[in-house]
C-alpha positions as CSV (number, residue, x, y, z in Angstrom):
1,M,-78.9,-1.2,36.1
2,L,-79.4,2.5,34.7
3,M,-75.3,3.1,33.8
4,Q,-75.7,-0.2,31.9
5,D,-78.9,1.2,29.9
6,V,-77.4,4.4,29.3
7,R,-73.8,2.2,27.9
8,N,-76.5,0.7,25.5
9,S,-78.0,4.3,24.7
10,L,-75.8,5.3,22.2
11,D,-75.7,1.4,20.3
12,I,-79.3,1.8,19.4
13,A,-79.0,5.9,18.6
14,D,-82.0,6.8,21.3
15,L,-80.2,10.2,22.1
16,N,-83.3,11.6,23.5
17,Q,-83.3,8.7,26.3
18,L,-79.1,9.0,26.6
19,K,-79.7,12.7,27.4
20,C,-82.0,11.9,29.9
21,D,-80.5,9.7,31.4
22,L,-77.3,11.2,31.1
23,N,-78.8,14.4,32.9
24,H,-80.0,12.3,35.9
25,L,-76.7,10.2,36.8
26,Q,-74.3,11.7,39.3
27,P,-71.3,13.4,37.5
28,V,-68.8,11.2,38.3
29,D,-70.6,8.7,36.6
30,V,-71.3,10.5,33.4
31,G,-67.5,11.5,33.3
32,E,-66.9,7.6,33.6
33,Y,-69.1,6.8,30.7
34,I,-68.2,9.4,28.6
35,S,-64.2,8.4,29.1
36,E,-65.1,4.9,28.2
37,L,-66.9,6.2,25.1
38,P,-65.0,5.7,21.8
39,E,-63.1,9.1,20.7
40,Q,-65.2,10.2,17.9
41,Q,-68.2,9.4,20.1
42,R,-67.3,11.6,23.6
43,A,-68.1,15.1,21.9
44,I,-72.0,13.9,20.9
45,A,-72.7,12.2,24.4
46,F,-70.9,15.8,26.1
47,R,-73.4,18.0,24.0
48,L,-76.4,16.0,25.5
49,L,-75.8,17.5,28.9
50,N,-77.3,20.6,30.3
51,K,-75.5,23.9,31.2
52,G,-75.2,22.6,35.2
53,Q,-74.3,18.9,34.6
54,A,-71.7,19.9,31.3
55,I,-69.7,22.2,34.2
56,D,-69.8,19.6,36.9
57,V,-68.9,16.5,34.5
58,F,-66.3,18.5,33.0
59,E,-64.1,18.4,36.2
60,Y,-64.1,14.6,36.5
61,L,-63.0,13.9,33.3
62,P,-59.3,13.1,32.7
63,T,-56.9,15.7,31.4
64,D,-56.5,13.9,28.0
65,V,-60.7,13.7,27.5
66,Q,-60.7,17.4,28.7
67,E,-58.1,18.7,26.1
68,E,-59.7,16.2,23.3
69,L,-63.3,18.2,23.7
70,I,-61.8,21.3,24.1
71,N,-60.5,20.7,20.4
72,S,-64.0,19.8,19.5
73,L,-66.5,22.3,21.0
74,H,-66.8,25.7,20.0
75,D,-64.7,28.6,21.6
76,A,-67.8,30.0,23.8
77,Q,-68.6,26.9,25.1
78,V,-65.0,26.1,26.1
79,V,-64.6,29.0,27.6
80,H,-67.7,28.9,29.9
81,L,-66.5,25.7,31.4
82,V,-63.2,26.4,31.8
83,E,-64.4,29.4,33.5
84,E,-66.6,27.3,35.7
85,M,-64.1,24.8,36.5
86,S,-62.6,25.2,40.2
87,P,-59.3,27.1,39.8
88,D,-57.2,24.3,41.3
89,E,-58.9,21.9,38.5
90,R,-58.2,24.5,35.9
91,A,-54.5,24.3,37.6
92,E,-54.1,21.2,36.9
93,L,-55.8,21.4,33.0
94,F,-53.6,24.2,31.8
95,D,-50.5,21.8,33.3
96,E,-51.6,19.3,30.1
97,L,-52.3,21.9,27.4
98,P,-50.4,23.0,24.8
99,A,-48.8,26.9,25.8
100,G,-50.4,28.3,22.7
101,V,-54.3,27.2,24.2
102,I,-53.7,27.8,27.7
103,K,-52.8,31.9,26.5
104,R,-55.9,31.8,24.5
105,L,-57.9,30.7,27.2
106,L,-56.6,32.8,29.7
107,K,-57.3,35.7,27.7
108,E,-61.2,35.0,27.4
109,L,-61.0,34.1,31.5
110,S,-62.8,36.8,33.7
111,P,-60.2,39.0,35.3
112,E,-61.0,37.4,38.7
113,Q,-60.5,33.6,37.6
114,R,-57.4,35.1,35.0
115,Q,-55.5,36.1,38.2
116,A,-56.7,32.9,40.5
117,T,-55.1,30.6,38.0
118,A,-52.4,32.4,37.4
119,T,-51.4,32.6,41.2
120,I,-51.8,28.5,41.2
121,L,-49.8,28.3,38.4
122,G,-47.2,30.8,39.8
123,Y,-46.1,28.1,42.5
124,P,-43.9,24.9,41.8
125,E,-45.5,21.4,41.3
126,G,-46.0,19.4,44.3
127,T,-46.3,22.5,46.8
128,A,-49.4,23.3,48.8
129,G,-50.1,26.6,46.5
130,R,-49.9,24.2,43.5
131,V,-52.8,22.2,44.6
132,M,-55.0,24.7,46.7
133,T,-57.7,26.8,45.3
134,T,-58.4,30.2,45.7
135,E,-62.0,29.6,46.6
136,Y,-62.7,29.8,50.4
137,V,-64.8,31.5,52.9
138,R,-63.1,34.8,54.3
139,L,-64.6,36.7,57.1
140,R,-63.8,39.8,59.1
141,E,-63.0,39.9,62.7
142,G,-65.5,42.7,63.4
143,L,-68.8,40.4,62.3
144,T,-71.2,39.2,64.3
145,V,-72.3,35.5,63.8
146,G,-75.6,36.9,61.9
147,E,-73.6,39.3,59.6
148,A,-71.4,36.1,58.6
149,L,-74.4,34.0,58.1
150,S,-75.7,36.6,55.8
151,K,-72.4,37.1,54.1
152,I,-72.0,33.2,53.4
153,R,-75.3,33.0,52.0
154,R,-74.9,36.2,49.4
155,Q,-71.5,35.8,48.2
156,D,-70.3,32.3,49.3
157,E,-72.5,29.9,47.5
158,D,-70.1,28.8,45.4
159,K,-66.8,28.4,47.5
160,E,-64.9,24.8,47.6
161,T,-66.0,24.3,51.2
162,I,-67.9,26.3,53.6
163,Y,-67.3,23.8,56.6
164,Y,-64.8,26.2,57.8
165,A,-64.8,30.5,57.4
166,Y,-61.5,31.6,58.0
167,V,-61.1,35.3,59.8
168,T,-58.6,37.6,58.9
169,D,-57.7,41.0,59.3
170,D,-57.8,43.9,57.1
171,N,-54.4,42.9,55.8
172,R,-55.7,39.5,54.8
173,T,-53.5,37.7,57.8
174,L,-55.2,34.6,58.9
175,V,-56.0,35.1,62.3
176,S,-58.7,32.5,63.5
177,V,-60.8,30.1,62.1
178,V,-64.6,29.2,63.0
179,S,-66.9,26.2,61.9
180,L,-70.2,26.2,60.1
181,R,-71.2,24.0,62.7
182,Q,-70.4,27.0,65.4
183,L,-72.3,29.4,63.3
184,L,-75.2,27.8,63.1
185,F,-75.2,26.7,66.9
186,T,-74.6,30.7,68.1
187,F,-76.6,33.7,68.7
188,P,-77.1,36.0,65.7
189,E,-75.3,39.2,67.8
190,V,-72.4,37.2,69.2
191,L,-69.0,38.5,67.6
192,I,-67.2,36.2,65.3
193,R,-63.9,36.9,67.3
194,D,-65.2,35.4,70.7
195,I,-66.4,32.2,69.2
196,A,-63.4,31.6,66.8
197,S,-60.4,29.8,67.6
198,D,-57.2,31.2,67.0
199,R,-55.2,27.7,67.0
200,V,-55.1,27.0,63.1
201,I,-53.4,24.8,61.9
202,K,-52.0,26.1,58.8
203,V,-49.0,25.1,56.1
204,K,-47.3,27.5,53.7
205,T,-47.6,28.0,50.0
206,E,-44.1,26.5,49.9
207,A,-44.9,23.1,51.5
208,S,-44.6,20.0,50.1
209,Q,-48.0,18.3,48.9
210,E,-47.2,15.0,51.1
211,E,-46.6,17.3,54.2
212,V,-50.1,18.5,53.8
213,A,-51.2,15.0,53.6
214,Q,-49.9,14.3,56.6
215,I,-51.0,17.4,58.3
216,M,-54.8,16.4,57.6
217,K,-54.7,13.2,58.5
218,R,-53.1,13.6,62.0
219,Y,-55.5,16.3,62.7
220,D,-58.5,15.1,60.6
221,L,-59.2,18.0,58.7
222,I,-61.4,18.2,56.0
223,A,-59.8,21.7,54.4
224,I,-56.7,23.5,55.8
225,P,-55.5,27.3,54.7
226,V,-52.3,28.0,53.1
227,V,-50.5,31.2,53.6
228,D,-47.8,33.0,52.4
229,R,-44.8,34.0,54.0
230,E,-46.3,37.3,55.3
231,D,-48.9,34.8,56.8
232,R,-51.5,36.0,54.5
233,L,-54.2,34.0,53.5
234,V,-54.2,32.6,50.0
235,G,-56.3,29.6,49.5
236,I,-57.2,26.6,51.2
237,I,-56.8,22.5,50.6
238,T,-59.9,20.1,50.9
239,I,-59.9,16.3,51.6
240,D,-60.5,16.0,48.2
241,D,-57.5,17.0,46.9
242,V,-55.8,15.3,49.3
243,V,-57.3,11.7,48.3
244,D,-56.1,12.8,45.1
245,I,-52.5,13.4,46.0
246,L,-52.4,10.2,48.4
247,E,-53.3,8.5,45.5
248,E,-51.0,9.9,43.2
249,E,-47.9,9.5,45.5
250,A,-48.4,6.0,46.4
251,T,-49.1,5.1,43.0
252,E,-45.7,6.7,42.4
253,D,-43.8,4.8,45.2
254,I,-45.4,1.6,43.9
255,Q,-44.4,2.0,40.3
256,K,-41.1,3.0,41.1
257,L,-40.5,0.1,43.3
258,A,-40.8,-2.1,40.5
259,G,-38.7,-0.1,38.1
260,V,-41.8,1.6,35.9
261,S,-41.2,5.3,35.4
262,G,-43.5,8.1,34.6
263,D,-47.3,7.8,35.1
264,E,-48.5,4.5,33.5
265,G,-52.1,3.4,33.7
266,A,-53.3,-0.6,33.2
267,L,-55.0,0.4,29.8
268,S,-52.1,2.9,29.2
269,S,-51.4,2.5,25.0
270,P,-48.6,-0.2,24.0
271,L,-46.2,2.5,23.1
272,A,-46.6,4.0,26.6
273,T,-45.9,0.9,28.3
274,I,-42.8,0.6,26.2
275,I,-41.4,4.3,27.1
276,N,-42.2,3.9,30.6
277,R,-40.3,0.5,31.4
278,L,-37.8,0.4,29.0
279,P,-35.5,2.7,30.4
280,W,-35.7,0.7,33.4
281,L,-34.9,-2.4,31.9
282,L,-32.0,-1.1,29.8
283,G,-30.9,0.3,33.3
284,I,-31.0,-2.7,35.4
285,M,-29.5,-5.0,32.6
286,G,-26.7,-2.3,32.8
287,L,-26.0,-2.9,36.3
288,Y,-26.5,-6.7,35.8
289,I,-23.5,-6.2,33.7
290,G,-21.6,-5.3,36.9
291,A,-22.9,-8.5,38.8
292,A,-21.7,-10.6,36.1
293,S,-18.2,-8.9,35.8
294,A,-18.3,-10.2,39.5
295,I,-18.9,-13.7,38.6
296,A,-16.9,-13.8,35.1
297,P,-13.7,-14.4,37.0
298,F,-15.0,-17.0,38.8
299,Q,-15.7,-19.1,35.5
300,S,-13.4,-21.9,36.1
301,V,-14.3,-22.2,39.8
302,I,-18.2,-22.7,38.8
303,A,-16.7,-25.1,36.6
304,A,-15.0,-27.2,39.1
305,V,-18.0,-27.1,41.7
306,P,-20.6,-27.4,39.6
307,V,-23.5,-27.3,42.2
308,L,-22.7,-23.7,42.8
309,A,-24.9,-23.0,39.4
310,V,-28.1,-24.3,41.4
311,I,-26.9,-23.0,44.8
312,M,-26.5,-19.3,43.3
313,P,-30.1,-18.2,42.3
314,I,-31.3,-18.9,45.3
315,F,-29.1,-16.0,46.7
316,S,-30.2,-14.3,44.1
317,N,-34.2,-14.7,44.9
318,T,-34.1,-14.4,48.6
319,G,-31.6,-11.6,49.4
320,G,-33.4,-9.7,46.9
321,T,-36.6,-10.4,48.4
322,V,-35.4,-9.8,51.9
323,G,-34.2,-6.4,51.0
324,I,-37.4,-5.2,48.9
325,Q,-39.1,-6.4,52.3
326,A,-37.5,-3.8,54.7
327,L,-37.4,-1.3,51.6
328,T,-40.7,-1.8,51.6
329,V,-41.6,-1.4,54.9
330,T,-39.5,1.6,55.6
331,I,-41.0,3.6,52.7
332,R,-44.2,3.1,53.4
333,G,-43.5,4.3,57.1
334,L,-41.7,7.6,55.2
335,G,-44.5,7.9,53.3
336,V,-47.4,7.8,55.8
337,G,-45.4,10.1,58.1
338,E,-45.0,7.4,60.9
339,V,-40.8,7.3,60.8
340,T,-38.7,10.0,60.0
341,P,-34.7,10.0,59.3
342,K,-34.6,10.4,62.9
343,D,-35.7,7.2,63.5
344,T,-33.0,5.3,61.4
345,L,-31.3,3.9,64.0
346,K,-34.1,2.7,65.5
347,I,-35.6,1.0,62.3
348,L,-32.2,-0.5,61.5
349,R,-32.2,-2.3,65.0
350,K,-35.5,-3.6,64.9
351,E,-34.7,-4.7,61.1
352,L,-31.1,-6.3,62.4
353,L,-32.5,-8.3,65.2
354,A,-35.3,-9.4,62.9
355,G,-33.0,-10.0,60.3
356,A,-31.0,-12.0,62.5
357,G,-33.5,-14.5,63.2
358,T,-34.8,-14.6,59.4
359,A,-30.8,-15.4,58.4
360,L,-30.6,-18.0,61.3
361,A,-33.7,-20.3,59.5
362,L,-32.6,-19.0,56.1
363,G,-29.1,-20.1,56.5
364,I,-29.8,-23.5,57.8
365,T,-32.2,-23.6,54.8
366,M,-29.9,-23.1,52.5
367,I,-27.3,-26.2,54.3
368,L,-29.6,-28.7,53.9
369,L,-30.8,-27.4,50.5
370,S,-26.8,-28.0,49.6
371,L,-26.3,-31.4,51.1
372,I,-29.4,-32.7,49.1
373,W,-27.9,-31.4,45.6
374,A,-24.0,-31.5,46.3
375,R,-22.2,-34.8,45.6
376,P,-20.4,-36.6,48.4
377,Q,-16.8,-34.3,47.5
378,E,-18.7,-31.3,47.5
379,R,-20.5,-31.0,50.7
380,W,-18.2,-28.7,52.2
381,V,-19.7,-26.0,50.0
382,A,-23.1,-26.6,52.4
383,L,-20.9,-24.7,55.3
384,V,-20.1,-22.2,53.2
385,A,-23.7,-21.4,51.5
386,G,-24.8,-21.4,55.0
387,M,-22.5,-18.6,56.0
388,V,-23.3,-16.5,53.2
389,M,-27.3,-16.7,53.4
390,V,-26.9,-15.4,57.1
391,T,-24.4,-13.0,55.6
392,N,-26.6,-11.7,52.5
393,T,-29.7,-11.1,54.6
394,I,-28.5,-9.1,57.2
395,V,-26.7,-7.0,54.4
396,A,-30.2,-7.0,52.6
397,V,-32.1,-5.7,55.7
398,T,-29.3,-3.4,56.2
399,L,-29.3,-1.8,52.8
400,G,-33.0,-1.8,52.8
401,T,-33.5,0.2,55.5
402,L,-30.4,2.7,55.4
403,L,-31.0,3.5,51.6
404,P,-34.1,5.1,51.9
405,M,-33.5,6.7,54.6
406,G,-30.2,8.3,53.2
407,L,-32.6,9.9,50.5
408,K,-34.9,11.4,52.8
409,R,-32.3,12.9,54.6
410,L,-30.7,14.3,50.9
411,K,-34.6,15.4,50.6
412,L,-35.0,13.1,47.7
413,D,-37.7,10.3,46.9
414,P,-37.0,7.6,49.1
415,A,-38.8,5.2,45.8
416,L,-35.7,6.3,43.5
417,V,-34.1,3.1,45.4
418,S,-35.9,0.8,43.4
419,G,-36.9,-3.1,43.8
420,P,-34.4,-3.8,40.7
421,L,-31.8,-1.4,41.9
422,L,-31.7,-3.0,45.0
423,T,-31.8,-6.5,44.2
424,T,-28.8,-5.8,41.6
425,M,-27.0,-4.3,44.6
426,L,-27.3,-7.4,46.5
427,D,-27.2,-10.0,43.6
428,S,-23.5,-8.7,43.2
429,I,-22.2,-8.9,46.9
430,G,-23.7,-11.9,47.4
431,F,-22.3,-13.7,44.2
432,L,-18.9,-11.8,44.7
433,T,-18.8,-13.4,48.5
434,F,-19.9,-16.7,48.1
435,L,-17.8,-17.5,44.8
436,T,-14.7,-15.9,47.0
437,L,-14.8,-17.5,49.8
438,I,-15.4,-20.9,47.6
439,S,-12.0,-20.0,45.3
440,L,-10.8,-19.5,48.8
441,A,-11.3,-22.6,50.3
442,L,-10.3,-24.7,47.4
443,K,-6.9,-22.9,47.2
444,V,-6.4,-22.9,51.2
445,F,-7.4,-26.3,52.2
446,H,-6.4,-27.7,48.6
447,L,-10.4,-29.4,48.3
448,K,-10.7,-31.3,45.4
449,P,-14.5,-31.5,44.3
């Protein structure tokens, strides 16, 4: 109800009430509200926030809205907002800003924050180093529990998370990890080294973000330390970052399977939609030229046996659907770490066994449909149609399994084998096989339609 009242506040120009409402809402809700405002009203609403609320809300805004506000606010306000952002969020924002704006903002940041941002931006996109934050709780080995808690109270209030503290030596080499629970329920005079665990689950800076997400999911972690090649602690990745990674990866895979490039949202502009979809559609048209070329030499055969024109679309739709089912299951298994390329034969065996049963059912169905549609003198086509349906189904499950596994072995994104690409390949194979067999039957057995 409060959000609905807030949504109406600008319309009635009651800015005092709006200011009160916005400063009492959760930052994520305010960020959503400001994002949905018309462009000319966003800066007005943002300026109504008090300093602490504005800092929190800014991190929840989409990067395009952040960029827009940066251009509309005074430099001093912008620098303060960017300074107070967490380093990983700041690096994500800088990825979207023009180089000139980044250079200007970096100059205005404190040396500490400038170094933290430069460190993160120095790692390749999609790696642990690029999504980590440099704000974490670090303890020295020789501290007691009491000294550690005192240090956390004095120095670590603004850290990304305090649920884990990481113990390092004088060279910042990661030695062990201790939880806040252990610190709170241990006597103050006990040494940290006596309660910390040296079985630390960690990732290297060059590890992929997908690998990080899988490790955190496997071990139920809310944060994971990131170390460099010398095993020195350089940052941590928290569970909220992993949620974003999983959403990003799932979105990317779904869009690629459907033949959509880029990062298209449901409310993207028509121009963005065209840019993201048209290249794929033109590419698929190019592939279909190959499928059409496979059919072209058989025009006289289709003319002689008209029922083929009725039967062939069923091959196209059914084979494509079977292939996408196998493709989707395989890509999902690879994406969540359920399987690896080493499991290829195991998965293929399962798919072929299931595919054999499916192929038999689809083949019988195809024979019955062909018998219904064909003229009496064309009913022999039903047997060929059934055989080709069985073959096409087996080929579909095989390609739907082997293609993503092969790409994964080559360290490429399995989702590159998109649904449209796979269905086009299956159409070409199915049409060519079916029409070739029909053509051979007409010649060898001197069949007359």
